C-alpha positions, -999 to +999 in steps of 0.1 A: -323+760+028-358+745+031-364+710+018-383+679+026-351+658+026-340+656+062-305+644+054-300+673+029-313+698+055-289+685+081-260+685+057-264+723+055-254+725+092-224+703+087-213+722+056-216+756+073-196+745+103-169+730+080-167+762+061-163+781+093-136+757+106-118+760+072-121+798+073-140+798+041-165+825+033-200+818+046-230+822+023-266+830+031-280+810+059-246+796+068-240+829+087-270+822+109-260+786+114-225+794+125-236+823+148-261+799+164-235+771+167-210+795+183-235+801+210-239+764+215-205+748+222-221+716+233-229+709+197-194+716+183-182+680+184-213+668+166-208+691+137-170+685+136-177+650+122-193+638+090-230+632+093-240+595+099-246+575+068-282+575+055-292+605+075-298+582+106-287+606+132-296+596+168-291+632+179-322+648+164-328+675+190-297+697+181-312+702+147-346+711+161-330+735+186-308+751+160-336+753+135-358+771+159-330+796+165-327+802+128-365+804+122-367+830+150-339+851+136-356+851+103-389+861+118-374+889+137-355+902+107-387+903+086-410+912+114-432+883+105-455+877+122-461+915+125-450+927+160-423+900+166-395+925+161-410+948+187-413+919+212-377+910+205-365+945+213-387+946+244-375+913+257-339+920+249-340+952+270-356+934+299-335+902+299-302+917+288-289+883+277-293+879+239-292+841+240-315+837+269-340+861+253-340+840+221-345+808+241-375+824+259-390+833+225-383+799+211-404+784+238-434+803+224-425+793+189-422+757+198-455+758+216-472+775+187-459+749+162-468+720+184-504+733+188-507+738+150-494+703+143-518+688+168-548+707+153-537+701+117-538+739+111-515+767+103-498+783+133-519+809+151-499+841+148-521+860+172-516+833+200-479+833+192-476+871+197-497+869+228-473+843+242-444+865+234-460+895+251-465+875+283-427+867+286-410+886+313 
């Protein structure tokens, strides 16, 4: 799913949603995309349409938000960075709301990525895990 072509990356979301709507089998990351979209009905209308021509989509934030959901799900499933799966289980037990727990964790992920971008460095995994540990 990873690419430098923004339009191609966004097309994956549209295709996954169309496959789901057409009751076609979902492959690979399409499963994560559809699970995430089902938890976000506010985006259903956006993905029910064809993407805007030329990849000029004025609604960039849904892609960021959904992308963070997917990145977090992959991090948890691989326990990378080490310890994230434990933090997920802890938070899920405390919060009791799967979606809200993911959103809390995504706040740490987004902060870690922003700091790395501002500093021109790789994300600081230790700071990321510390942020996650500090969540309620």
